[in-house]
PDB file of N, CA, C, O and CB in Angstrom:
ATOM      1  N   MET A   1       4.919   1.048 -20.377  1.00  0.00           N
ATOM      2  CA  MET A   1       4.123   1.744 -19.354  1.00  0.00           C
ATOM      3  C   MET A   1       5.130   2.488 -18.415  1.00  0.00           C
ATOM      4  O   MET A   1       6.067   1.890 -17.887  1.00  0.00           O
ATOM      5  CB  MET A   1       3.190   0.702 -18.528  1.00  0.00           C
ATOM      6  N   ASP A   2       4.900   3.770 -18.240  1.00  0.00           N
ATOM      7  CA  ASP A   2       5.680   4.525 -17.254  1.00  0.00           C
ATOM      8  C   ASP A   2       5.033   4.351 -15.923  1.00  0.00           C
ATOM      9  O   ASP A   2       3.806   4.339 -15.834  1.00  0.00           O
ATOM     10  CB  ASP A   2       5.786   6.024 -17.619  1.00  0.00           C
ATOM     11  N   LEU A   3       5.798   4.216 -14.898  1.00  0.00           N
ATOM     12  CA  LEU A   3       5.290   4.125 -13.501  1.00  0.00           C
ATOM     13  C   LEU A   3       5.783   5.253 -12.650  1.00  0.00           C
ATOM     14  O   LEU A   3       6.884   5.770 -12.846  1.00  0.00           O
ATOM     15  CB  LEU A   3       5.697   2.809 -12.860  1.00  0.00           C
ATOM     16  N   GLU A   4       4.950   5.639 -11.690  1.00  0.00           N
ATOM     17  CA  GLU A   4       5.359   6.571 -10.678  1.00  0.00           C
ATOM     18  C   GLU A   4       5.351   5.800  -9.384  1.00  0.00           C
ATOM     19  O   GLU A   4       4.385   5.109  -9.061  1.00  0.00           O
ATOM     20  CB  GLU A   4       4.438   7.830 -10.623  1.00  0.00           C
ATOM     21  N   ILE A   5       6.456   5.926  -8.632  1.00  0.00           N
ATOM     22  CA  ILE A   5       6.571   5.239  -7.317  1.00  0.00           C
ATOM     23  C   ILE A   5       6.457   6.339  -6.269  1.00  0.00           C
ATOM     24  O   ILE A   5       7.234   7.294  -6.278  1.00  0.00           O
ATOM     25  CB  ILE A   5       7.961   4.412  -7.165  1.00  0.00           C
ATOM     26  N   ARG A   6       5.512   6.208  -5.391  1.00  0.00           N
ATOM     27  CA  ARG A   6       5.289   7.249  -4.341  1.00  0.00           C
ATOM     28  C   ARG A   6       4.776   6.593  -3.076  1.00  0.00           C
ATOM     29  O   ARG A   6       4.295   5.461  -3.120  1.00  0.00           O
ATOM     30  CB  ARG A   6       4.270   8.345  -4.827  1.00  0.00           C
ATOM     31  N   LYS A   7       4.866   7.272  -1.966  1.00  0.00           N
ATOM     32  CA  LYS A   7       4.316   6.837  -0.729  1.00  0.00           C
ATOM     33  C   LYS A   7       2.801   6.691  -0.845  1.00  0.00           C
ATOM     34  O   LYS A   7       2.148   7.545  -1.445  1.00  0.00           O
ATOM     35  CB  LYS A   7       4.687   7.799   0.373  1.00  0.00           C
ATOM     36  N   ALA A   8       2.246   5.656  -0.300  1.00  0.00           N
ATOM     37  CA  ALA A   8       0.789   5.449  -0.317  1.00  0.00           C
ATOM     38  C   ALA A   8       0.104   6.458   0.605  1.00  0.00           C
ATOM     39  O   ALA A   8       0.642   6.869   1.633  1.00  0.00           O
ATOM     40  CB  ALA A   8       0.431   3.996   0.114  1.00  0.00           C
ATOM     41  N   VAL A   9      -1.068   6.825   0.202  1.00  0.00           N
ATOM     42  CA  VAL A   9      -1.945   7.686   1.017  1.00  0.00           C
ATOM     43  C   VAL A   9      -3.283   6.952   1.202  1.00  0.00           C
ATOM     44  O   VAL A   9      -3.558   5.982   0.495  1.00  0.00           O
ATOM     45  CB  VAL A   9      -2.161   9.113   0.332  1.00  0.00           C
ATOM     46  N   GLU A  10      -4.070   7.386   2.100  1.00  0.00           N
ATOM     47  CA  GLU A  10      -5.317   6.704   2.394  1.00  0.00           C
ATOM     48  C   GLU A  10      -6.245   6.539   1.191  1.00  0.00           C
ATOM     49  O   GLU A  10      -6.989   5.561   1.109  1.00  0.00           O
ATOM     50  CB  GLU A  10      -6.030   7.439   3.460  1.00  0.00           C
ATOM     51  N   SER A  11      -6.205   7.460   0.289  1.00  0.00           N
ATOM     52  CA  SER A  11      -7.079   7.346  -0.913  1.00  0.00           C
ATOM     53  C   SER A  11      -6.599   6.208  -1.800  1.00  0.00           C
ATOM     54  O   SER A  11      -7.360   5.781  -2.668  1.00  0.00           O
ATOM     55  CB  SER A  11      -7.096   8.684  -1.727  1.00  0.00           C
ATOM     56  N   ASP A  12      -5.380   5.688  -1.639  1.00  0.00           N
ATOM     57  CA  ASP A  12      -4.867   4.583  -2.427  1.00  0.00           C
ATOM     58  C   ASP A  12      -5.436   3.217  -1.897  1.00  0.00           C
ATOM     59  O   ASP A  12      -5.406   2.224  -2.624  1.00  0.00           O
ATOM     60  CB  ASP A  12      -3.298   4.591  -2.386  1.00  0.00           C
ATOM     61  N   LEU A  13      -5.929   3.173  -0.693  1.00  0.00           N
ATOM     62  CA  LEU A  13      -6.230   1.941   0.007  1.00  0.00           C
ATOM     63  C   LEU A  13      -7.211   1.039  -0.757  1.00  0.00           C
ATOM     64  O   LEU A  13      -6.949  -0.161  -0.834  1.00  0.00           O
ATOM     65  CB  LEU A  13      -6.787   2.262   1.363  1.00  0.00           C
ATOM     66  N   PRO A  14      -8.312   1.526  -1.321  1.00  0.00           N
ATOM     67  CA  PRO A  14      -9.222   0.686  -2.091  1.00  0.00           C
ATOM     68  C   PRO A  14      -8.468  -0.045  -3.168  1.00  0.00           C
ATOM     69  O   PRO A  14      -8.657  -1.251  -3.327  1.00  0.00           O
ATOM     70  CB  PRO A  14     -10.345   1.513  -2.702  1.00  0.00           C
ATOM     71  N   ALA A  15      -7.616   0.637  -3.921  1.00  0.00           N
ATOM     72  CA  ALA A  15      -6.895   0.016  -5.012  1.00  0.00           C
ATOM     73  C   ALA A  15      -5.880  -1.004  -4.440  1.00  0.00           C
ATOM     74  O   ALA A  15      -5.728  -2.088  -5.003  1.00  0.00           O
ATOM     75  CB  ALA A  15      -6.179   1.101  -5.880  1.00  0.00           C
ATOM     76  N   VAL A  16      -5.191  -0.673  -3.341  1.00  0.00           N
ATOM     77  CA  VAL A  16      -4.233  -1.584  -2.730  1.00  0.00           C
ATOM     78  C   VAL A  16      -4.960  -2.863  -2.280  1.00  0.00           C
ATOM     79  O   VAL A  16      -4.478  -3.975  -2.500  1.00  0.00           O
ATOM     80  CB  VAL A  16      -3.512  -0.901  -1.526  1.00  0.00           C
ATOM     81  N   LEU A  17      -6.105  -2.685  -1.658  1.00  0.00           N
ATOM     82  CA  LEU A  17      -6.854  -3.859  -1.196  1.00  0.00           C
ATOM     83  C   LEU A  17      -7.349  -4.731  -2.302  1.00  0.00           C
ATOM     84  O   LEU A  17      -7.411  -5.951  -2.153  1.00  0.00           O
ATOM     85  CB  LEU A  17      -8.002  -3.438  -0.378  1.00  0.00           C
ATOM     86  N   ARG A  18      -7.722  -4.106  -3.466  1.00  0.00           N
ATOM     87  CA  ARG A  18      -8.059  -4.912  -4.677  1.00  0.00           C
ATOM     88  C   ARG A  18      -6.885  -5.760  -5.118  1.00  0.00           C
ATOM     89  O   ARG A  18      -7.063  -6.920  -5.489  1.00  0.00           O
ATOM     90  CB  ARG A  18      -8.494  -3.996  -5.843  1.00  0.00           C
ATOM     91  N   LEU A  19      -5.656  -5.185  -5.083  1.00  0.00           N
ATOM     92  CA  LEU A  19      -4.466  -5.941  -5.442  1.00  0.00           C
ATOM     93  C   LEU A  19      -4.255  -7.128  -4.532  1.00  0.00           C
ATOM     94  O   LEU A  19      -3.889  -8.216  -4.978  1.00  0.00           O
ATOM     95  CB  LEU A  19      -3.255  -5.053  -5.409  1.00  0.00           C
ATOM     96  N   TYR A  20      -4.488  -6.910  -3.257  1.00  0.00           N
ATOM     97  CA  TYR A  20      -4.285  -7.976  -2.260  1.00  0.00           C
ATOM     98  C   TYR A  20      -5.414  -9.047  -2.301  1.00  0.00           C
ATOM     99  O   TYR A  20      -5.267 -10.135  -1.743  1.00  0.00           O
ATOM    100  CB  TYR A  20      -4.207  -7.352  -0.842  1.00  0.00           C
ATOM    101  N   ALA A  21      -6.490  -8.727  -2.944  1.00  0.00           N
ATOM    102  CA  ALA A  21      -7.615  -9.655  -3.010  1.00  0.00           C
ATOM    103  C   ALA A  21      -7.519 -10.699  -4.135  1.00  0.00           C
ATOM    104  O   ALA A  21      -8.525 -11.143  -4.689  1.00  0.00           O
ATOM    105  CB  ALA A  21      -8.875  -8.877  -3.176  1.00  0.00           C
ATOM    106  N   GLN A  22      -6.295 -11.063  -4.442  1.00  0.00           N
ATOM    107  CA  GLN A  22      -6.073 -12.019  -5.515  1.00  0.00           C
ATOM    108  C   GLN A  22      -6.403 -13.431  -5.038  1.00  0.00           C
ATOM    109  O   GLN A  22      -6.272 -13.738  -3.853  1.00  0.00           O
ATOM    110  CB  GLN A  22      -4.619 -11.945  -6.015  1.00  0.00           C
ATOM    111  N   PRO A  23      -6.833 -14.288  -5.966  1.00  0.00           N
ATOM    112  CA  PRO A  23      -7.111 -15.667  -5.594  1.00  0.00           C
ATOM    113  C   PRO A  23      -5.860 -16.322  -4.987  1.00  0.00           C
ATOM    114  O   PRO A  23      -4.735 -16.114  -5.442  1.00  0.00           O
ATOM    115  CB  PRO A  23      -7.600 -16.466  -6.822  1.00  0.00           C
ATOM    116  N   GLY A  24      -6.098 -17.093  -3.980  1.00  0.00           N
ATOM    117  CA  GLY A  24      -4.968 -17.798  -3.326  1.00  0.00           C
ATOM    118  C   GLY A  24      -4.287 -17.050  -2.273  1.00  0.00           C
ATOM    119  O   GLY A  24      -3.391 -17.596  -1.629  1.00  0.00           O
ATOM    120  N   MET A  25      -4.663 -15.756  -2.029  1.00  0.00           N
ATOM    121  CA  MET A  25      -4.041 -14.990  -0.938  1.00  0.00           C
ATOM    122  C   MET A  25      -5.051 -14.892   0.198  1.00  0.00           C
ATOM    123  O   MET A  25      -6.171 -14.419   0.004  1.00  0.00           O
ATOM    124  CB  MET A  25      -3.585 -13.554  -1.419  1.00  0.00           C
ATOM    125  N   ASP A  26      -4.657 -15.334   1.364  1.00  0.00           N
ATOM    126  CA  ASP A  26      -5.475 -15.180   2.578  1.00  0.00           C
ATOM    127  C   ASP A  26      -6.868 -15.739   2.421  1.00  0.00           C
ATOM    128  O   ASP A  26      -7.799 -15.203   3.021  1.00  0.00           O
ATOM    129  CB  ASP A  26      -5.568 -13.730   2.961  1.00  0.00           C
ATOM    130  N   ASN A  27      -7.063 -16.805   1.633  1.00  0.00           N
ATOM    131  CA  ASN A  27      -8.333 -17.451   1.395  1.00  0.00           C
ATOM    132  C   ASN A  27      -9.430 -16.462   0.949  1.00  0.00           C
ATOM    133  O   ASN A  27     -10.604 -16.641   1.272  1.00  0.00           O
ATOM    134  CB  ASN A  27      -8.766 -18.174   2.646  1.00  0.00           C
ATOM    135  N   GLY A  28      -9.023 -15.407   0.196  1.00  0.00           N
ATOM    136  CA  GLY A  28      -9.965 -14.465  -0.312  1.00  0.00           C
ATOM    137  C   GLY A  28     -10.364 -13.377   0.644  1.00  0.00           C
ATOM    138  O   GLY A  28     -11.091 -12.461   0.260  1.00  0.00           O
ATOM    139  N   ARG A  29      -9.908 -13.446   1.885  1.00  0.00           N
ATOM    140  CA  ARG A  29     -10.300 -12.391   2.881  1.00  0.00           C
ATOM    141  C   ARG A  29      -9.425 -11.165   2.694  1.00  0.00           C
ATOM    142  O   ARG A  29      -8.219 -11.254   2.466  1.00  0.00           O
ATOM    143  CB  ARG A  29     -10.170 -12.921   4.366  1.00  0.00           C
ATOM    144  N   ILE A  30     -10.076 -10.022   2.798  1.00  0.00           N
ATOM    145  CA  ILE A  30      -9.325  -8.774   2.707  1.00  0.00           C
ATOM    146  C   ILE A  30      -9.803  -7.888   3.864  1.00  0.00           C
ATOM    147  O   ILE A  30     -10.876  -8.100   4.429  1.00  0.00           O
ATOM    148  CB  ILE A  30      -9.529  -8.063   1.294  1.00  0.00           C
ATOM    149  N   LEU A  31      -8.969  -6.880   4.203  1.00  0.00           N
ATOM    150  CA  LEU A  31      -9.317  -5.916   5.231  1.00  0.00           C
ATOM    151  C   LEU A  31     -10.377  -4.947   4.692  1.00  0.00           C
ATOM    152  O   LEU A  31     -10.522  -4.764   3.483  1.00  0.00           O
ATOM    153  CB  LEU A  31      -8.057  -5.148   5.707  1.00  0.00           C
ATOM    154  N   THR A  32     -11.087  -4.354   5.594  1.00  0.00           N
ATOM    155  CA  THR A  32     -11.956  -3.282   5.153  1.00  0.00           C
ATOM    156  C   THR A  32     -11.088  -2.031   4.938  1.00  0.00           C
ATOM    157  O   THR A  32      -9.961  -1.954   5.428  1.00  0.00           O
ATOM    158  CB  THR A  32     -13.105  -3.019   6.195  1.00  0.00           C
ATOM    159  N   VAL A  33     -11.612  -1.091   4.227  1.00  0.00           N
ATOM    160  CA  VAL A  33     -10.850   0.163   4.051  1.00  0.00           C
ATOM    161  C   VAL A  33     -10.566   0.859   5.343  1.00  0.00           C
ATOM    162  O   VAL A  33      -9.497   1.440   5.528  1.00  0.00           O
ATOM    163  CB  VAL A  33     -11.586   1.102   3.151  1.00  0.00           C
ATOM    164  N   GLU A  34     -11.547   0.800   6.266  1.00  0.00           N
ATOM    165  CA  GLU A  34     -11.336   1.479   7.565  1.00  0.00           C
ATOM    166  C   GLU A  34     -10.234   0.787   8.372  1.00  0.00           C
ATOM    167  O   GLU A  34      -9.409   1.456   8.994  1.00  0.00           O
ATOM    168  CB  GLU A  34     -12.655   1.503   8.387  1.00  0.00           C
ATOM    169  N   ALA A  35     -10.218  -0.561   8.363  1.00  0.00           N
ATOM    170  CA  ALA A  35      -9.095  -1.293   9.093  1.00  0.00           C
ATOM    171  C   ALA A  35      -7.733  -0.970   8.436  1.00  0.00           C
ATOM    172  O   ALA A  35      -6.734  -0.741   9.117  1.00  0.00           O
ATOM    173  CB  ALA A  35      -9.335  -2.893   9.070  1.00  0.00           C
ATOM    174  N   ALA A  36      -7.736  -0.960   7.092  1.00  0.00           N
ATOM    175  CA  ALA A  36      -6.480  -0.625   6.405  1.00  0.00           C
ATOM    176  C   ALA A  36      -5.982   0.743   6.708  1.00  0.00           C
ATOM    177  O   ALA A  36      -4.785   0.981   6.868  1.00  0.00           O
ATOM    178  CB  ALA A  36      -6.642  -0.753   4.948  1.00  0.00           C
ATOM    179  N   ALA A  37      -6.984   1.699   6.789  1.00  0.00           N
ATOM    180  CA  ALA A  37      -6.590   3.101   7.116  1.00  0.00           C
ATOM    181  C   ALA A  37      -6.007   3.250   8.489  1.00  0.00           C
ATOM    182  O   ALA A  37      -5.087   4.038   8.704  1.00  0.00           O
ATOM    183  CB  ALA A  37      -7.773   4.021   7.001  1.00  0.00           C
ATOM    184  N   GLN A  38      -6.558   2.472   9.449  1.00  0.00           N
ATOM    185  CA  GLN A  38      -5.985   2.489  10.805  1.00  0.00           C
ATOM    186  C   GLN A  38      -4.567   1.929  10.803  1.00  0.00           C
ATOM    187  O   GLN A  38      -3.695   2.460  11.491  1.00  0.00           O
ATOM    188  CB  GLN A  38      -6.868   1.678  11.777  1.00  0.00           C
ATOM    189  N   ILE A  39      -4.333   0.904  10.066  1.00  0.00           N
ATOM    190  CA  ILE A  39      -2.974   0.318   9.981  1.00  0.00           C
ATOM    191  C   ILE A  39      -2.030   1.327   9.313  1.00  0.00           C
ATOM    192  O   ILE A  39      -0.919   1.550   9.795  1.00  0.00           O
ATOM    193  CB  ILE A  39      -2.990  -1.043   9.173  1.00  0.00           C
ATOM    194  N   LEU A  40      -2.472   1.937   8.202  1.00  0.00           N
ATOM    195  CA  LEU A  40      -1.584   2.889   7.504  1.00  0.00           C
ATOM    196  C   LEU A  40      -1.220   4.064   8.376  1.00  0.00           C
ATOM    197  O   LEU A  40      -0.077   4.520   8.410  1.00  0.00           O
ATOM    198  CB  LEU A  40      -2.237   3.395   6.230  1.00  0.00           C
ATOM    199  N   ARG A  41      -2.275   4.561   9.112  1.00  0.00           N
ATOM    200  CA  ARG A  41      -1.967   5.683  10.023  1.00  0.00           C
ATOM    201  C   ARG A  41      -0.983   5.299  11.118  1.00  0.00           C
ATOM    202  O   ARG A  41      -0.116   6.089  11.491  1.00  0.00           O
ATOM    203  CB  ARG A  41      -3.244   6.202  10.660  1.00  0.00           C
ATOM    204  N   ARG A  42      -1.124   4.080  11.631  1.00  0.00           N
ATOM    205  CA  ARG A  42      -0.151   3.592  12.630  1.00  0.00           C
ATOM    206  C   ARG A  42       1.242   3.480  11.983  1.00  0.00           C
ATOM    207  O   ARG A  42       2.238   3.855  12.601  1.00  0.00           O
ATOM    208  CB  ARG A  42      -0.601   2.197  13.215  1.00  0.00           C
ATOM    209  N   MET A  43       1.315   2.985  10.787  1.00  0.00           N
ATOM    210  CA  MET A  43       2.632   2.835  10.118  1.00  0.00           C
ATOM    211  C   MET A  43       3.346   4.132   9.890  1.00  0.00           C
ATOM    212  O   MET A  43       4.576   4.188   9.886  1.00  0.00           O
ATOM    213  CB  MET A  43       2.469   2.153   8.803  1.00  0.00           C
ATOM    214  N   THR A  44       2.564   5.193   9.697  1.00  0.00           N
ATOM    215  CA  THR A  44       3.161   6.482   9.431  1.00  0.00           C
ATOM    216  C   THR A  44       3.808   7.090  10.655  1.00  0.00           C
ATOM    217  O   THR A  44       4.538   8.076  10.560  1.00  0.00           O
ATOM    218  CB  THR A  44       2.136   7.413   8.891  1.00  0.00           C
ATOM    219  N   THR A  45       3.530   6.482  11.837  1.00  0.00           N
ATOM    220  CA  THR A  45       4.183   7.011  13.005  1.00  0.00           C
ATOM    221  C   THR A  45       5.607   6.471  13.158  1.00  0.00           C
ATOM    222  O   THR A  45       6.337   6.888  14.058  1.00  0.00           O
ATOM    223  CB  THR A  45       3.369   6.692  14.231  1.00  0.00           C
ATOM    224  N   TYR A  46       5.990   5.574  12.308  1.00  0.00           N
ATOM    225  CA  TYR A  46       7.394   5.041  12.244  1.00  0.00           C
ATOM    226  C   TYR A  46       8.116   5.658  11.074  1.00  0.00           C
ATOM    227  O   TYR A  46       7.916   5.237   9.935  1.00  0.00           O
ATOM    228  CB  TYR A  46       7.414   3.474  12.110  1.00  0.00           C
ATOM    229  N   PRO A  47       8.945   6.639  11.324  1.00  0.00           N
ATOM    230  CA  PRO A  47       9.602   7.349  10.183  1.00  0.00           C
ATOM    231  C   PRO A  47      10.483   6.432   9.360  1.00  0.00           C
ATOM    232  O   PRO A  47      10.777   6.768   8.213  1.00  0.00           O
ATOM    233  CB  PRO A  47      10.450   8.519  10.695  1.00  0.00           C
ATOM    234  N   GLU A  48      10.902   5.342   9.852  1.00  0.00           N
ATOM    235  CA  GLU A  48      11.781   4.427   9.129  1.00  0.00           C
ATOM    236  C   GLU A  48      11.026   3.470   8.216  1.00  0.00           C
ATOM    237  O   GLU A  48      11.651   2.760   7.429  1.00  0.00           O
ATOM    238  CB  GLU A  48      12.606   3.640  10.104  1.00  0.00           C
ATOM    239  N   TYR A  49       9.708   3.432   8.299  1.00  0.00           N
ATOM    240  CA  TYR A  49       8.914   2.468   7.592  1.00  0.00           C
ATOM    241  C   TYR A  49       7.900   3.157   6.728  1.00  0.00           C
ATOM    242  O   TYR A  49       7.262   4.107   7.182  1.00  0.00           O
ATOM    243  CB  TYR A  49       8.242   1.530   8.545  1.00  0.00           C
ATOM    244  N   ALA A  50       7.721   2.722   5.502  1.00  0.00           N
ATOM    245  CA  ALA A  50       6.754   3.377   4.610  1.00  0.00           C
ATOM    246  C   ALA A  50       6.157   2.343   3.639  1.00  0.00           C
ATOM    247  O   ALA A  50       6.811   1.360   3.287  1.00  0.00           O
ATOM    248  CB  ALA A  50       7.436   4.546   3.818  1.00  0.00           C
ATOM    249  N   VAL A  51       4.974   2.568   3.235  1.00  0.00           N
ATOM    250  CA  VAL A  51       4.302   1.810   2.187  1.00  0.00           C
ATOM    251  C   VAL A  51       4.299   2.662   0.925  1.00  0.00           C
ATOM    252  O   VAL A  51       3.965   3.847   0.943  1.00  0.00           O
ATOM    253  CB  VAL A  51       2.843   1.411   2.609  1.00  0.00           C
ATOM    254  N   TYR A  52       4.675   2.028  -0.146  1.00  0.00           N
ATOM    255  CA  TYR A  52       4.685   2.714  -1.462  1.00  0.00           C
ATOM    256  C   TYR A  52       3.696   2.064  -2.458  1.00  0.00           C
ATOM    257  O   TYR A  52       3.327   0.899  -2.314  1.00  0.00           O
ATOM    258  CB  TYR A  52       6.122   2.691  -2.063  1.00  0.00           C
ATOM    259  N   VAL A  53       3.296   2.823  -3.433  1.00  0.00           N
ATOM    260  CA  VAL A  53       2.530   2.273  -4.510  1.00  0.00           C
ATOM    261  C   VAL A  53       3.203   2.648  -5.856  1.00  0.00           C
ATOM    262  O   VAL A  53       3.898   3.656  -5.988  1.00  0.00           O
ATOM    263  CB  VAL A  53       1.063   2.780  -4.444  1.00  0.00           C
ATOM    264  N   ALA A  54       2.949   1.781  -6.817  1.00  0.00           N
ATOM    265  CA  ALA A  54       3.333   2.081  -8.193  1.00  0.00           C
ATOM    266  C   ALA A  54       2.076   2.410  -8.911  1.00  0.00           C
ATOM    267  O   ALA A  54       1.118   1.638  -8.875  1.00  0.00           O
ATOM    268  CB  ALA A  54       4.092   0.904  -8.879  1.00  0.00           C
ATOM    269  N   SER A  55       2.049   3.546  -9.568  1.00  0.00           N
ATOM    270  CA  SER A  55       0.854   3.926 -10.330  1.00  0.00           C
ATOM    271  C   SER A  55       1.213   4.141 -11.787  1.00  0.00           C
ATOM    272  O   SER A  55       2.277   4.644 -12.147  1.00  0.00           O
ATOM    273  CB  SER A  55       0.209   5.200  -9.746  1.00  0.00           C
ATOM    274  N   ALA A  56       0.254   3.726 -12.600  1.00  0.00           N
ATOM    275  CA  ALA A  56       0.359   3.824 -14.097  1.00  0.00           C
ATOM    276  C   ALA A  56       0.075   5.281 -14.533  1.00  0.00           C
ATOM    277  O   ALA A  56      -0.299   6.137 -13.731  1.00  0.00           O
ATOM    278  CB  ALA A  56      -0.675   2.818 -14.816  1.00  0.00           C
ATOM    279  N   ASN A  57       0.268   5.506 -15.801  1.00  0.00           N
ATOM    280  CA  ASN A  57       0.006   6.831 -16.376  1.00  0.00           C
ATOM    281  C   ASN A  57      -1.415   7.292 -16.126  1.00  0.00           C
ATOM    282  O   ASN A  57      -1.645   8.492 -15.979  1.00  0.00           O
ATOM    283  CB  ASN A  57       0.279   6.821 -17.866  1.00  0.00           C
ATOM    284  N   ASP A  58      -2.364   6.395 -16.073  1.00  0.00           N
ATOM    285  CA  ASP A  58      -3.753   6.791 -15.821  1.00  0.00           C
ATOM    286  C   ASP A  58      -4.050   6.977 -14.331  1.00  0.00           C
ATOM    287  O   ASP A  58      -5.182   7.296 -13.969  1.00  0.00           O
ATOM    288  CB  ASP A  58      -4.699   5.752 -16.402  1.00  0.00           C
ATOM    289  N   GLY A  59      -3.048   6.783 -13.457  1.00  0.00           N
ATOM    290  CA  GLY A  59      -3.263   6.972 -12.014  1.00  0.00           C
ATOM    291  C   GLY A  59      -3.642   5.692 -11.295  1.00  0.00           C
ATOM    292  O   GLY A  59      -3.713   5.683 -10.067  1.00  0.00           O
ATOM    293  N   SER A  60      -3.887   4.612 -12.024  1.00  0.00           N
ATOM    294  CA  SER A  60      -4.293   3.381 -11.366  1.00  0.00           C
ATOM    295  C   SER A  60      -3.114   2.764 -10.631  1.00  0.00           C
ATOM    296  O   SER A  60      -1.987   2.790 -11.125  1.00  0.00           O
ATOM    297  CB  SER A  60      -4.870   2.389 -12.381  1.00  0.00           C
ATOM    298  N   VAL A  61      -3.374   2.204  -9.441  1.00  0.00           N
ATOM    299  CA  VAL A  61      -2.324   1.574  -8.672  1.00  0.00           C
ATOM    300  C   VAL A  61      -2.151   0.128  -9.190  1.00  0.00           C
ATOM    301  O   VAL A  61      -3.091  -0.667  -9.216  1.00  0.00           O
ATOM    302  CB  VAL A  61      -2.657   1.604  -7.134  1.00  0.00           C
ATOM    303  N   VAL A  62      -0.906  -0.167  -9.597  1.00  0.00           N
ATOM    304  CA  VAL A  62      -0.642  -1.483 -10.176  1.00  0.00           C
ATOM    305  C   VAL A  62       0.324  -2.296  -9.350  1.00  0.00           C
ATOM    306  O   VAL A  62       0.590  -3.446  -9.699  1.00  0.00           O
ATOM    307  CB  VAL A  62      -0.107  -1.339 -11.567  1.00  0.00           C
ATOM    308  N   GLY A  63       0.864  -1.757  -8.272  1.00  0.00           N
ATOM    309  CA  GLY A  63       1.723  -2.498  -7.414  1.00  0.00           C
ATOM    310  C   GLY A  63       1.915  -1.769  -6.126  1.00  0.00           C
ATOM    311  O   GLY A  63       1.580  -0.591  -6.008  1.00  0.00           O
ATOM    312  N   THR A  64       2.473  -2.488  -5.122  1.00  0.00           N
ATOM    313  CA  THR A  64       2.717  -1.914  -3.812  1.00  0.00           C
ATOM    314  C   THR A  64       3.833  -2.663  -3.140  1.00  0.00           C
ATOM    315  O   THR A  64       4.064  -3.836  -3.437  1.00  0.00           O
ATOM    316  CB  THR A  64       1.456  -1.938  -2.951  1.00  0.00           C
ATOM    317  N   PHE A  65       4.550  -1.988  -2.215  1.00  0.00           N
ATOM    318  CA  PHE A  65       5.595  -2.601  -1.440  1.00  0.00           C
ATOM    319  C   PHE A  65       5.810  -1.723  -0.174  1.00  0.00           C
ATOM    320  O   PHE A  65       5.447  -0.548  -0.117  1.00  0.00           O
ATOM    321  CB  PHE A  65       6.920  -2.751  -2.295  1.00  0.00           C
ATOM    322  N   ALA A  66       6.399  -2.356   0.785  1.00  0.00           N
ATOM    323  CA  ALA A  66       6.746  -1.709   2.055  1.00  0.00           C
ATOM    324  C   ALA A  66       8.232  -1.686   2.191  1.00  0.00           C
ATOM    325  O   ALA A  66       8.899  -2.626   1.759  1.00  0.00           O
ATOM    326  CB  ALA A  66       6.106  -2.426   3.258  1.00  0.00           C
ATOM    327  N   LEU A  67       8.792  -0.630   2.785  1.00  0.00           N
ATOM    328  CA  LEU A  67      10.200  -0.506   2.906  1.00  0.00           C
ATOM    329  C   LEU A  67      10.563  -0.039   4.338  1.00  0.00           C
ATOM    330  O   LEU A  67       9.995   0.920   4.860  1.00  0.00           O
ATOM    331  CB  LEU A  67      10.733   0.462   1.844  1.00  0.00           C
ATOM    332  N   LEU A  68      11.525  -0.749   4.945  1.00  0.00           N
ATOM    333  CA  LEU A  68      12.091  -0.401   6.256  1.00  0.00           C
ATOM    334  C   LEU A  68      13.453   0.074   6.022  1.00  0.00           C
ATOM    335  O   LEU A  68      14.284  -0.680   5.515  1.00  0.00           O
ATOM    336  CB  LEU A  68      12.085  -1.578   7.247  1.00  0.00           C
ATOM    337  N   ASP A  69      13.752   1.335   6.374  1.00  0.00           N
ATOM    338  CA  ASP A  69      15.078   1.907   6.224  1.00  0.00           C
ATOM    339  C   ASP A  69      15.850   1.654   7.524  1.00  0.00           C
ATOM    340  O   ASP A  69      15.772   2.447   8.462  1.00  0.00           O
ATOM    341  CB  ASP A  69      15.002   3.441   5.890  1.00  0.00           C
ATOM    342  N   ARG A  70      16.578   0.569   7.572  1.00  0.00           N
ATOM    343  CA  ARG A  70      17.319   0.236   8.745  1.00  0.00           C
ATOM    344  C   ARG A  70      18.507   1.162   9.026  1.00  0.00           C
ATOM    345  O   ARG A  70      19.001   1.230  10.152  1.00  0.00           O
ATOM    346  CB  ARG A  70      17.784  -1.144   8.628  1.00  0.00           C
ATOM    347  N   ALA A  71      18.961   1.877   7.979  1.00  0.00           N
ATOM    348  CA  ALA A  71      20.112   2.802   8.148  1.00  0.00           C
ATOM    349  C   ALA A  71      19.805   3.907   9.143  1.00  0.00           C
ATOM    350  O   ALA A  71      20.712   4.422   9.796  1.00  0.00           O
ATOM    351  CB  ALA A  71      20.505   3.426   6.799  1.00  0.00           C
ATOM    352  N   SER A  72      18.506   4.286   9.267  1.00  0.00           N
ATOM    353  CA  SER A  72      18.177   5.336  10.151  1.00  0.00           C
ATOM    354  C   SER A  72      17.825   4.816  11.584  1.00  0.00           C
ATOM    355  O   SER A  72      17.503   5.621  12.459  1.00  0.00           O
ATOM    356  CB  SER A  72      17.036   6.120   9.564  1.00  0.00           C
ATOM    357  N   LEU A  73      17.881   3.572  11.808  1.00  0.00           N
ATOM    358  CA  LEU A  73      17.549   3.030  13.098  1.00  0.00           C
ATOM    359  C   LEU A  73      18.698   3.189  14.048  1.00  0.00           C
ATOM    360  O   LEU A  73      18.602   2.784  15.207  1.00  0.00           O
ATOM    361  CB  LEU A  73      17.158   1.587  12.986  1.00  0.00           C
TER     362      LEU A  73
END
């Protein structure tokens, strides 16, 4: 499977939230898309910090991670 790694955008949030809704994580509780969008918008105000997604050939989000670039701090 080829993967594309790119910065997350708001339209990725439903897929990201599905990934986070795995059994055993946060007792099954997940954020709403609206709450996650507010957090993502706030995160984009920090140029050193970004959320990324890994998407498969079909465009489905299969992974996510956050990165803080301390070199620019």
